[in-house]
PDB file of N, H, CA, C and O in Angstrom:
ATOM      1  N   MET A   1       8.334   0.796   5.675  1.00  0.00           N
ATOM      2  CA  MET A   1       7.163   1.218   4.902  1.00  0.00           C
ATOM      3  C   MET A   1       6.123   1.799   5.869  1.00  0.00           C
ATOM      4  O   MET A   1       5.858   1.209   6.916  1.00  0.00           O
ATOM      5  N   SER A   2       5.548   2.925   5.530  1.00  0.00           N
ATOM      6  H   SER A   2       5.764   3.404   4.679  1.00  0.00           H
ATOM      7  CA  SER A   2       4.555   3.547   6.395  1.00  0.00           C
ATOM      8  C   SER A   2       3.180   2.922   6.181  1.00  0.00           C
ATOM      9  O   SER A   2       2.884   2.359   5.126  1.00  0.00           O
ATOM     10  N   SER A   3       2.356   3.039   7.209  1.00  0.00           N
ATOM     11  H   SER A   3       2.596   3.495   8.066  1.00  0.00           H
ATOM     12  CA  SER A   3       1.012   2.475   7.107  1.00  0.00           C
ATOM     13  C   SER A   3       0.120   3.412   6.302  1.00  0.00           C
ATOM     14  O   SER A   3       0.376   4.614   6.241  1.00  0.00           O
ATOM     15  N   PRO A   4      -0.938   2.858   5.676  1.00  0.00           N
ATOM     16  CA  PRO A   4      -1.846   3.703   4.882  1.00  0.00           C
ATOM     17  C   PRO A   4      -2.585   4.707   5.775  1.00  0.00           C
ATOM     18  O   PRO A   4      -2.810   4.455   6.959  1.00  0.00           O
ATOM     19  N   VAL A   5      -2.947   5.821   5.196  1.00  0.00           N
ATOM     20  H   VAL A   5      -2.764   6.025   4.235  1.00  0.00           H
ATOM     21  CA  VAL A   5      -3.688   6.854   5.916  1.00  0.00           C
ATOM     22  C   VAL A   5      -5.170   6.499   5.878  1.00  0.00           C
ATOM     23  O   VAL A   5      -5.729   6.258   4.809  1.00  0.00           O
ATOM     24  N   ASP A   6      -5.799   6.467   7.042  1.00  0.00           N
ATOM     25  H   ASP A   6      -5.344   6.663   7.911  1.00  0.00           H
ATOM     26  CA  ASP A   6      -7.227   6.163   7.141  1.00  0.00           C
ATOM     27  C   ASP A   6      -8.016   7.446   6.879  1.00  0.00           C
ATOM     28  O   ASP A   6      -7.954   8.388   7.669  1.00  0.00           O
ATOM     29  N   LEU A   7      -8.752   7.481   5.778  1.00  0.00           N
ATOM     30  H   LEU A   7      -8.803   6.716   5.136  1.00  0.00           H
ATOM     31  CA  LEU A   7      -9.538   8.660   5.400  1.00  0.00           C
ATOM     32  C   LEU A   7     -11.014   8.530   5.757  1.00  0.00           C
ATOM     33  O   LEU A   7     -11.838   9.334   5.320  1.00  0.00           O
ATOM     34  N   THR A   8     -11.345   7.514   6.556  1.00  0.00           N
ATOM     35  H   THR A   8     -10.676   6.861   6.911  1.00  0.00           H
ATOM     36  CA  THR A   8     -12.746   7.256   6.908  1.00  0.00           C
ATOM     37  C   THR A   8     -13.420   8.467   7.533  1.00  0.00           C
ATOM     38  O   THR A   8     -14.559   8.785   7.191  1.00  0.00           O
ATOM     39  N   ASN A   9     -12.736   9.140   8.437  1.00  0.00           N
ATOM     40  H   ASN A   9     -11.811   8.881   8.714  1.00  0.00           H
ATOM     41  CA  ASN A   9     -13.337  10.279   9.146  1.00  0.00           C
ATOM     42  C   ASN A   9     -12.814  11.620   8.635  1.00  0.00           C
ATOM     43  O   ASN A   9     -12.899  12.629   9.334  1.00  0.00           O
ATOM     44  N   ALA A  10     -12.283  11.630   7.440  1.00  0.00           N
ATOM     45  H   ALA A  10     -12.213  10.811   6.872  1.00  0.00           H
ATOM     46  CA  ALA A  10     -11.752  12.878   6.876  1.00  0.00           C
ATOM     47  C   ALA A  10     -12.871  13.901   6.704  1.00  0.00           C
ATOM     48  O   ALA A  10     -13.984  13.564   6.302  1.00  0.00           O
ATOM     49  N   VAL A  11     -12.556  15.143   7.014  1.00  0.00           N
ATOM     50  H   VAL A  11     -11.651  15.417   7.341  1.00  0.00           H
ATOM     51  CA  VAL A  11     -13.485  16.253   6.799  1.00  0.00           C
ATOM     52  C   VAL A  11     -12.991  16.992   5.563  1.00  0.00           C
ATOM     53  O   VAL A  11     -11.968  17.676   5.595  1.00  0.00           O
ATOM     54  N   TRP A  12     -13.735  16.841   4.481  1.00  0.00           N
ATOM     55  H   TRP A  12     -14.566  16.285   4.456  1.00  0.00           H
ATOM     56  CA  TRP A  12     -13.345  17.409   3.193  1.00  0.00           C
ATOM     57  C   TRP A  12     -13.891  18.819   3.066  1.00  0.00           C
ATOM     58  O   TRP A  12     -15.007  19.110   3.497  1.00  0.00           O
ATOM     59  N   ARG A  13     -13.086  19.695   2.466  1.00  0.00           N
ATOM     60  H   ARG A  13     -12.180  19.458   2.116  1.00  0.00           H
ATOM     61  CA  ARG A  13     -13.549  21.072   2.238  1.00  0.00           C
ATOM     62  C   ARG A  13     -13.128  21.531   0.847  1.00  0.00           C
ATOM     63  O   ARG A  13     -12.112  21.103   0.300  1.00  0.00           O
ATOM     64  N   LYS A  14     -13.943  22.412   0.307  1.00  0.00           N
ATOM     65  H   LYS A  14     -14.768  22.760   0.751  1.00  0.00           H
ATOM     66  CA  LYS A  14     -13.656  23.008  -1.000  1.00  0.00           C
ATOM     67  C   LYS A  14     -13.122  24.414  -0.784  1.00  0.00           C
ATOM     68  O   LYS A  14     -13.376  25.036   0.247  1.00  0.00           O
ATOM     69  N   SER A  15     -12.396  24.893  -1.743  1.00  0.00           N
ATOM     70  H   SER A  15     -12.189  24.387  -2.580  1.00  0.00           H
ATOM     71  CA  SER A  15     -11.901  26.253  -1.692  1.00  0.00           C
ATOM     72  C   SER A  15     -13.069  27.237  -1.731  1.00  0.00           C
ATOM     73  O   SER A  15     -14.089  26.989  -2.375  1.00  0.00           O
ATOM     74  N   SER A  16     -12.901  28.337  -1.043  1.00  0.00           N
ATOM     75  H   SER A  16     -12.073  28.539  -0.521  1.00  0.00           H
ATOM     76  CA  SER A  16     -13.931  29.382  -1.097  1.00  0.00           C
ATOM     77  C   SER A  16     -13.992  30.009  -2.493  1.00  0.00           C
ATOM     78  O   SER A  16     -14.945  30.719  -2.812  1.00  0.00           O
ATOM     79  N   ARG A  17     -12.986  29.750  -3.316  1.00  0.00           N
ATOM     80  H   ARG A  17     -12.212  29.173  -3.056  1.00  0.00           H
ATOM     81  CA  ARG A  17     -12.956  30.269  -4.686  1.00  0.00           C
ATOM     82  C   ARG A  17     -13.552  29.296  -5.698  1.00  0.00           C
ATOM     83  O   ARG A  17     -13.555  29.575  -6.897  1.00  0.00           O
ATOM     84  N   SER A  18     -14.050  28.171  -5.231  1.00  0.00           N
ATOM     85  H   SER A  18     -14.048  27.944  -4.257  1.00  0.00           H
ATOM     86  CA  SER A  18     -14.642  27.178  -6.134  1.00  0.00           C
ATOM     87  C   SER A  18     -15.918  27.728  -6.749  1.00  0.00           C
ATOM     88  O   SER A  18     -16.680  28.438  -6.093  1.00  0.00           O
ATOM     89  N   GLY A  19     -16.139  27.401  -7.984  1.00  0.00           N
ATOM     90  H   GLY A  19     -15.519  26.825  -8.517  1.00  0.00           H
ATOM     91  CA  GLY A  19     -17.353  27.828  -8.659  1.00  0.00           C
ATOM     92  C   GLY A  19     -18.515  26.898  -8.350  1.00  0.00           C
ATOM     93  O   GLY A  19     -18.350  25.888  -7.666  1.00  0.00           O
ATOM     94  N   ALA A  20     -19.671  27.238  -8.849  1.00  0.00           N
ATOM     95  H   ALA A  20     -19.806  28.059  -9.405  1.00  0.00           H
ATOM     96  CA  ALA A  20     -20.879  26.451  -8.603  1.00  0.00           C
ATOM     97  C   ALA A  20     -21.014  25.275  -9.562  1.00  0.00           C
ATOM     98  O   ALA A  20     -21.945  24.481  -9.427  1.00  0.00           O
ATOM     99  N   ASN A  21     -20.104  25.145 -10.530  1.00  0.00           N
ATOM    100  H   ASN A  21     -19.348  25.790 -10.640  1.00  0.00           H
ATOM    101  CA  ASN A  21     -20.243  24.101 -11.543  1.00  0.00           C
ATOM    102  C   ASN A  21     -19.778  22.727 -11.060  1.00  0.00           C
ATOM    103  O   ASN A  21     -19.948  21.739 -11.774  1.00  0.00           O
ATOM    104  N   GLY A  22     -19.193  22.646  -9.862  1.00  0.00           N
ATOM    105  H   GLY A  22     -19.054  23.448  -9.282  1.00  0.00           H
ATOM    106  CA  GLY A  22     -18.785  21.358  -9.318  1.00  0.00           C
ATOM    107  C   GLY A  22     -17.438  20.859  -9.789  1.00  0.00           C
ATOM    108  O   GLY A  22     -17.019  19.767  -9.406  1.00  0.00           O
ATOM    109  N   ASP A  23     -16.744  21.640 -10.617  1.00  0.00           N
ATOM    110  H   ASP A  23     -17.084  22.528 -10.927  1.00  0.00           H
ATOM    111  CA  ASP A  23     -15.420  21.245 -11.099  1.00  0.00           C
ATOM    112  C   ASP A  23     -14.353  21.776 -10.152  1.00  0.00           C
ATOM    113  O   ASP A  23     -13.738  22.811 -10.410  1.00  0.00           O
ATOM    114  N   CYS A  24     -14.143  21.064  -9.066  1.00  0.00           N
ATOM    115  H   CYS A  24     -14.643  20.224  -8.856  1.00  0.00           H
ATOM    116  CA  CYS A  24     -13.153  21.538  -8.108  1.00  0.00           C
ATOM    117  C   CYS A  24     -12.557  20.359  -7.348  1.00  0.00           C
ATOM    118  O   CYS A  24     -13.021  19.224  -7.454  1.00  0.00           O
ATOM    119  N   VAL A  25     -11.542  20.656  -6.599  1.00  0.00           N
ATOM    120  H   VAL A  25     -11.165  21.578  -6.513  1.00  0.00           H
ATOM    121  CA  VAL A  25     -10.944  19.640  -5.745  1.00  0.00           C
ATOM    122  C   VAL A  25     -11.330  19.923  -4.303  1.00  0.00           C
ATOM    123  O   VAL A  25     -11.703  21.041  -3.950  1.00  0.00           O
ATOM    124  N   GLU A  26     -11.235  18.897  -3.487  1.00  0.00           N
ATOM    125  H   GLU A  26     -10.933  17.988  -3.774  1.00  0.00           H
ATOM    126  CA  GLU A  26     -11.478  19.031  -2.058  1.00  0.00           C
ATOM    127  C   GLU A  26     -10.226  18.569  -1.330  1.00  0.00           C
ATOM    128  O   GLU A  26      -9.512  17.682  -1.799  1.00  0.00           O
ATOM    129  N   VAL A  27      -9.968  19.174  -0.185  1.00  0.00           N
ATOM    130  H   VAL A  27     -10.548  19.895   0.196  1.00  0.00           H
ATOM    131  CA  VAL A  27      -8.820  18.785   0.621  1.00  0.00           C
ATOM    132  C   VAL A  27      -9.271  18.391   2.013  1.00  0.00           C
ATOM    133  O   VAL A  27     -10.291  18.870   2.509  1.00  0.00           O
ATOM    134  N   ALA A  28      -8.503  17.515   2.635  1.00  0.00           N
ATOM    135  H   ALA A  28      -7.675  17.126   2.232  1.00  0.00           H
ATOM    136  CA  ALA A  28      -8.755  17.103   4.015  1.00  0.00           C
ATOM    137  C   ALA A  28      -7.435  17.154   4.763  1.00  0.00           C
ATOM    138  O   ALA A  28      -6.443  16.564   4.334  1.00  0.00           O
ATOM    139  N   ASP A  29      -7.430  17.858   5.879  1.00  0.00           N
ATOM    140  H   ASP A  29      -8.236  18.337   6.227  1.00  0.00           H
ATOM    141  CA  ASP A  29      -6.252  17.961   6.726  1.00  0.00           C
ATOM    142  C   ASP A  29      -6.206  16.735   7.624  1.00  0.00           C
ATOM    143  O   ASP A  29      -7.090  16.530   8.457  1.00  0.00           O
ATOM    144  N   MET A  30      -5.177  15.927   7.450  1.00  0.00           N
ATOM    145  H   MET A  30      -4.460  16.093   6.774  1.00  0.00           H
ATOM    146  CA  MET A  30      -5.051  14.685   8.221  1.00  0.00           C
ATOM    147  C   MET A  30      -3.823  14.733   9.141  1.00  0.00           C
ATOM    148  O   MET A  30      -3.229  13.695   9.433  1.00  0.00           O
ATOM    149  N   GLY A  31      -3.450  15.911   9.590  1.00  0.00           N
ATOM    150  H   GLY A  31      -3.932  16.754   9.353  1.00  0.00           H
ATOM    151  CA  GLY A  31      -2.285  16.042  10.455  1.00  0.00           C
ATOM    152  C   GLY A  31      -1.015  16.204   9.651  1.00  0.00           C
ATOM    153  O   GLY A  31      -0.770  17.274   9.095  1.00  0.00           O
ATOM    154  N   ASP A  32      -0.203  15.167   9.576  1.00  0.00           N
ATOM    155  H   ASP A  32      -0.402  14.297  10.028  1.00  0.00           H
ATOM    156  CA  ASP A  32       1.052  15.221   8.825  1.00  0.00           C
ATOM    157  C   ASP A  32       0.847  15.083   7.325  1.00  0.00           C
ATOM    158  O   ASP A  32       1.782  15.255   6.542  1.00  0.00           O
ATOM    159  N   VAL A  33      -0.386  14.769   6.930  1.00  0.00           N
ATOM    160  H   VAL A  33      -1.145  14.629   7.566  1.00  0.00           H
ATOM    161  CA  VAL A  33      -0.711  14.503   5.529  1.00  0.00           C
ATOM    162  C   VAL A  33      -1.918  15.346   5.123  1.00  0.00           C
ATOM    163  O   VAL A  33      -2.831  15.565   5.920  1.00  0.00           O
ATOM    164  N   VAL A  34      -1.913  15.816   3.875  1.00  0.00           N
ATOM    165  H   VAL A  34      -1.171  15.639   3.227  1.00  0.00           H
ATOM    166  CA  VAL A  34      -3.075  16.488   3.292  1.00  0.00           C
ATOM    167  C   VAL A  34      -3.567  15.604   2.156  1.00  0.00           C
ATOM    168  O   VAL A  34      -2.802  15.231   1.266  1.00  0.00           O
ATOM    169  N   ALA A  35      -4.860  15.272   2.197  1.00  0.00           N
ATOM    170  H   ALA A  35      -5.482  15.575   2.919  1.00  0.00           H
ATOM    171  CA  ALA A  35      -5.474  14.436   1.164  1.00  0.00           C
ATOM    172  C   ALA A  35      -6.234  15.334   0.192  1.00  0.00           C
ATOM    173  O   ALA A  35      -6.832  16.332   0.594  1.00  0.00           O
ATOM    174  N   VAL A  36      -6.206  14.973  -1.082  1.00  0.00           N
ATOM    175  H   VAL A  36      -5.720  14.162  -1.409  1.00  0.00           H
ATOM    176  CA  VAL A  36      -6.869  15.746  -2.137  1.00  0.00           C
ATOM    177  C   VAL A  36      -7.692  14.791  -2.989  1.00  0.00           C
ATOM    178  O   VAL A  36      -7.227  13.707  -3.340  1.00  0.00           O
ATOM    179  N   ARG A  37      -8.920  15.197  -3.323  1.00  0.00           N
ATOM    180  H   ARG A  37      -9.298  16.078  -3.038  1.00  0.00           H
ATOM    181  CA  ARG A  37      -9.780  14.369  -4.177  1.00  0.00           C
ATOM    182  C   ARG A  37     -10.580  15.249  -5.129  1.00  0.00           C
ATOM    183  O   ARG A  37     -10.696  16.458  -4.932  1.00  0.00           O
ATOM    184  N   ASP A  38     -11.121  14.628  -6.151  1.00  0.00           N
ATOM    185  H   ASP A  38     -11.027  13.645  -6.311  1.00  0.00           H
ATOM    186  CA  ASP A  38     -11.991  15.282  -7.133  1.00  0.00           C
ATOM    187  C   ASP A  38     -13.396  15.346  -6.539  1.00  0.00           C
ATOM    188  O   ASP A  38     -13.951  14.320  -6.147  1.00  0.00           O
ATOM    189  N   SER A  39     -13.965  16.528  -6.470  1.00  0.00           N
ATOM    190  H   SER A  39     -13.514  17.363  -6.788  1.00  0.00           H
ATOM    191  CA  SER A  39     -15.294  16.676  -5.864  1.00  0.00           C
ATOM    192  C   SER A  39     -16.385  15.937  -6.641  1.00  0.00           C
ATOM    193  O   SER A  39     -17.420  15.585  -6.075  1.00  0.00           O
ATOM    194  N   LYS A  40     -16.156  15.703  -7.935  1.00  0.00           N
ATOM    195  H   LYS A  40     -15.315  15.989  -8.394  1.00  0.00           H
ATOM    196  CA  LYS A  40     -17.156  14.988  -8.739  1.00  0.00           C
ATOM    197  C   LYS A  40     -17.080  13.477  -8.534  1.00  0.00           C
ATOM    198  O   LYS A  40     -17.998  12.754  -8.920  1.00  0.00           O
ATOM    199  N   ASP A  41     -15.996  12.994  -7.930  1.00  0.00           N
ATOM    200  H   ASP A  41     -15.250  13.582  -7.616  1.00  0.00           H
ATOM    201  CA  ASP A  41     -15.795  11.560  -7.733  1.00  0.00           C
ATOM    202  C   ASP A  41     -15.279  11.307  -6.314  1.00  0.00           C
ATOM    203  O   ASP A  41     -14.142  10.869  -6.142  1.00  0.00           O
ATOM    204  N   PRO A  42     -16.106  11.577  -5.294  1.00  0.00           N
ATOM    205  CA  PRO A  42     -15.638  11.473  -3.909  1.00  0.00           C
ATOM    206  C   PRO A  42     -15.199  10.064  -3.493  1.00  0.00           C
ATOM    207  O   PRO A  42     -14.437   9.914  -2.538  1.00  0.00           O
ATOM    208  N   ASP A  43     -15.663   9.050  -4.188  1.00  0.00           N
ATOM    209  H   ASP A  43     -16.283   9.172  -4.964  1.00  0.00           H
ATOM    210  CA  ASP A  43     -15.244   7.683  -3.860  1.00  0.00           C
ATOM    211  C   ASP A  43     -14.060   7.223  -4.704  1.00  0.00           C
ATOM    212  O   ASP A  43     -13.575   6.101  -4.555  1.00  0.00           O
ATOM    213  N   GLY A  44     -13.610   8.094  -5.580  1.00  0.00           N
ATOM    214  H   GLY A  44     -14.004   9.005  -5.701  1.00  0.00           H
ATOM    215  CA  GLY A  44     -12.485   7.757  -6.456  1.00  0.00           C
ATOM    216  C   GLY A  44     -11.154   7.892  -5.737  1.00  0.00           C
ATOM    217  O   GLY A  44     -11.109   7.986  -4.510  1.00  0.00           O
ATOM    218  N   PRO A  45     -10.081   7.900  -6.496  1.00  0.00           N
ATOM    219  CA  PRO A  45      -8.742   7.953  -5.909  1.00  0.00           C
ATOM    220  C   PRO A  45      -8.477   9.269  -5.184  1.00  0.00           C
ATOM    221  O   PRO A  45      -9.048  10.309  -5.512  1.00  0.00           O
ATOM    222  N   LYS A  46      -7.611   9.193  -4.209  1.00  0.00           N
ATOM    223  H   LYS A  46      -7.148   8.348  -3.943  1.00  0.00           H
ATOM    224  CA  LYS A  46      -7.173  10.368  -3.460  1.00  0.00           C
ATOM    225  C   LYS A  46      -5.664  10.498  -3.594  1.00  0.00           C
ATOM    226  O   LYS A  46      -4.945   9.503  -3.671  1.00  0.00           O
ATOM    227  N   LEU A  47      -5.203  11.725  -3.619  1.00  0.00           N
ATOM    228  H   LEU A  47      -5.787  12.534  -3.556  1.00  0.00           H
ATOM    229  CA  LEU A  47      -3.771  11.995  -3.611  1.00  0.00           C
ATOM    230  C   LEU A  47      -3.381  12.404  -2.200  1.00  0.00           C
ATOM    231  O   LEU A  47      -4.109  13.147  -1.542  1.00  0.00           O
ATOM    232  N   LEU A  48      -2.237  11.925  -1.735  1.00  0.00           N
ATOM    233  H   LEU A  48      -1.645  11.322  -2.269  1.00  0.00           H
ATOM    234  CA  LEU A  48      -1.751  12.264  -0.402  1.00  0.00           C
ATOM    235  C   LEU A  48      -0.439  13.020  -0.526  1.00  0.00           C
ATOM    236  O   LEU A  48       0.452  12.624  -1.277  1.00  0.00           O
ATOM    237  N   PHE A  49      -0.333  14.104   0.213  1.00  0.00           N
ATOM    238  H   PHE A  49      -1.057  14.426   0.823  1.00  0.00           H
ATOM    239  CA  PHE A  49       0.864  14.932   0.205  1.00  0.00           C
ATOM    240  C   PHE A  49       1.348  15.145   1.631  1.00  0.00           C
ATOM    241  O   PHE A  49       0.546  15.323   2.548  1.00  0.00           O
ATOM    242  N   ALA A  50       2.663  15.127   1.814  1.00  0.00           N
ATOM    243  H   ALA A  50       3.315  14.982   1.069  1.00  0.00           H
ATOM    244  CA  ALA A  50       3.218  15.508   3.107  1.00  0.00           C
ATOM    245  C   ALA A  50       2.835  16.963   3.364  1.00  0.00           C
ATOM    246  O   ALA A  50       2.767  17.765   2.433  1.00  0.00           O
ATOM    247  N   ARG A  51       2.588  17.296   4.616  1.00  0.00           N
ATOM    248  H   ARG A  51       2.643  16.644   5.372  1.00  0.00           H
ATOM    249  CA  ARG A  51       2.133  18.652   4.952  1.00  0.00           C
ATOM    250  C   ARG A  51       3.091  19.714   4.396  1.00  0.00           C
ATOM    251  O   ARG A  51       2.637  20.704   3.823  1.00  0.00           O
ATOM    252  N   ASN A  52       4.393  19.528   4.555  1.00  0.00           N
ATOM    253  H   ASN A  52       4.762  18.724   5.021  1.00  0.00           H
ATOM    254  CA  ASN A  52       5.331  20.547   4.080  1.00  0.00           C
ATOM    255  C   ASN A  52       5.309  20.666   2.555  1.00  0.00           C
ATOM    256  O   ASN A  52       5.483  21.764   2.027  1.00  0.00           O
ATOM    257  N   THR A  53       5.102  19.574   1.847  1.00  0.00           N
ATOM    258  H   THR A  53       4.960  18.682   2.276  1.00  0.00           H
ATOM    259  CA  THR A  53       4.999  19.621   0.388  1.00  0.00           C
ATOM    260  C   THR A  53       3.759  20.399  -0.034  1.00  0.00           C
ATOM    261  O   THR A  53       3.820  21.228  -0.941  1.00  0.00           O
ATOM    262  N   TRP A  54       2.641  20.133   0.621  1.00  0.00           N
ATOM    263  H   TRP A  54       2.592  19.460   1.358  1.00  0.00           H
ATOM    264  CA  TRP A  54       1.394  20.847   0.329  1.00  0.00           C
ATOM    265  C   TRP A  54       1.543  22.336   0.627  1.00  0.00           C
ATOM    266  O   TRP A  54       1.107  23.175  -0.161  1.00  0.00           O
ATOM    267  N   SER A  55       2.156  22.663   1.758  1.00  0.00           N
ATOM    268  H   SER A  55       2.510  21.982   2.398  1.00  0.00           H
ATOM    269  CA  SER A  55       2.350  24.068   2.132  1.00  0.00           C
ATOM    270  C   SER A  55       3.200  24.795   1.097  1.00  0.00           C
ATOM    271  O   SER A  55       2.904  25.934   0.735  1.00  0.00           O
ATOM    272  N   ASP A  56       4.256  24.137   0.620  1.00  0.00           N
ATOM    273  H   ASP A  56       4.496  23.212   0.914  1.00  0.00           H
ATOM    274  CA  ASP A  56       5.099  24.734  -0.419  1.00  0.00           C
ATOM    275  C   ASP A  56       4.312  24.951  -1.714  1.00  0.00           C
ATOM    276  O   ASP A  56       4.465  25.978  -2.374  1.00  0.00           O
ATOM    277  N   PHE A  57       3.475  23.984  -2.068  1.00  0.00           N
ATOM    278  H   PHE A  57       3.351  23.149  -1.532  1.00  0.00           H
ATOM    279  CA  PHE A  57       2.643  24.092  -3.264  1.00  0.00           C
ATOM    280  C   PHE A  57       1.691  25.287  -3.166  1.00  0.00           C
ATOM    281  O   PHE A  57       1.597  26.091  -4.094  1.00  0.00           O
ATOM    282  N   VAL A  58       0.995  25.397  -2.050  1.00  0.00           N
ATOM    283  H   VAL A  58       1.071  24.745  -1.296  1.00  0.00           H
ATOM    284  CA  VAL A  58       0.039  26.502  -1.859  1.00  0.00           C
ATOM    285  C   VAL A  58       0.767  27.849  -1.839  1.00  0.00           C
ATOM    286  O   VAL A  58       0.284  28.825  -2.412  1.00  0.00           O
ATOM    287  N   ALA A  59       1.919  27.900  -1.183  1.00  0.00           N
ATOM    288  H   ALA A  59       2.311  27.107  -0.717  1.00  0.00           H
ATOM    289  CA  ALA A  59       2.696  29.149  -1.150  1.00  0.00           C
ATOM    290  C   ALA A  59       3.119  29.542  -2.562  1.00  0.00           C
ATOM    291  O   ALA A  59       3.098  30.725  -2.904  1.00  0.00           O
ATOM    292  N   GLY A  60       3.502  28.570  -3.386  1.00  0.00           N
ATOM    293  H   GLY A  60       3.519  27.609  -3.109  1.00  0.00           H
ATOM    294  CA  GLY A  60       3.864  28.865  -4.769  1.00  0.00           C
ATOM    295  C   GLY A  60       2.687  29.409  -5.567  1.00  0.00           C
ATOM    296  O   GLY A  60       2.845  30.326  -6.373  1.00  0.00           O
ATOM    297  N   LEU A  61       1.507  28.841  -5.339  1.00  0.00           N
ATOM    298  H   LEU A  61       1.379  28.096  -4.684  1.00  0.00           H
ATOM    299  CA  LEU A  61       0.323  29.355  -6.024  1.00  0.00           C
ATOM    300  C   LEU A  61       0.025  30.785  -5.622  1.00  0.00           C
ATOM    301  O   LEU A  61      -0.267  31.628  -6.470  1.00  0.00           O
ATOM    302  N   LYS A  62       0.097  31.058  -4.335  1.00  0.00           N
ATOM    303  H   LYS A  62       0.334  30.373  -3.646  1.00  0.00           H
ATOM    304  CA  LYS A  62      -0.200  32.400  -3.839  1.00  0.00           C
ATOM    305  C   LYS A  62       0.817  33.420  -4.357  1.00  0.00           C
ATOM    306  O   LYS A  62       0.466  34.572  -4.616  1.00  0.00           O
ATOM    307  N   ALA A  63       2.056  33.004  -4.506  1.00  0.00           N
ATOM    308  H   ALA A  63       2.341  32.069  -4.297  1.00  0.00           H
ATOM    309  CA  ALA A  63       3.099  33.911  -4.996  1.00  0.00           C
ATOM    310  C   ALA A  63       2.861  34.327  -6.433  1.00  0.00           C
ATOM    311  O   ALA A  63       3.296  35.400  -6.851  1.00  0.00           O
ATOM    312  N   ASP A  64       2.171  33.485  -7.195  1.00  0.00           N
ATOM    313  H   ASP A  64       1.818  32.613  -6.855  1.00  0.00           H
ATOM    314  CA  ASP A  64       1.905  33.778  -8.602  1.00  0.00           C
ATOM    315  C   ASP A  64       0.590  34.502  -8.828  1.00  0.00           C
ATOM    316  O   ASP A  64       0.227  34.760  -9.976  1.00  0.00           O
ATOM    317  N   LEU A  65      -0.136  34.837  -7.764  1.00  0.00           N
ATOM    318  H   LEU A  65       0.159  34.627  -6.832  1.00  0.00           H
ATOM    319  CA  LEU A  65      -1.427  35.529  -7.934  1.00  0.00           C
ATOM    320  C   LEU A  65      -1.272  36.957  -8.354  1.00  0.00           C
ATOM    321  O   LEU A  65      -2.268  37.658  -8.534  1.00  0.00           O
TER     322      LEU A  65
END
């Protein structure tokens, strides 16, 4: 079993395409893991993705633009 990812010092960023209404997600690059959270609930739950899974997801989004 792997140890939990420490997000204490995570640097969260929003997409440059995010609107001003605050309805967006934020991501934090944690090395082998990418963390994702709701910008309206920064203390709420976070989703963790393996870097390669996140990269595949983003590439799929870009391919559909």
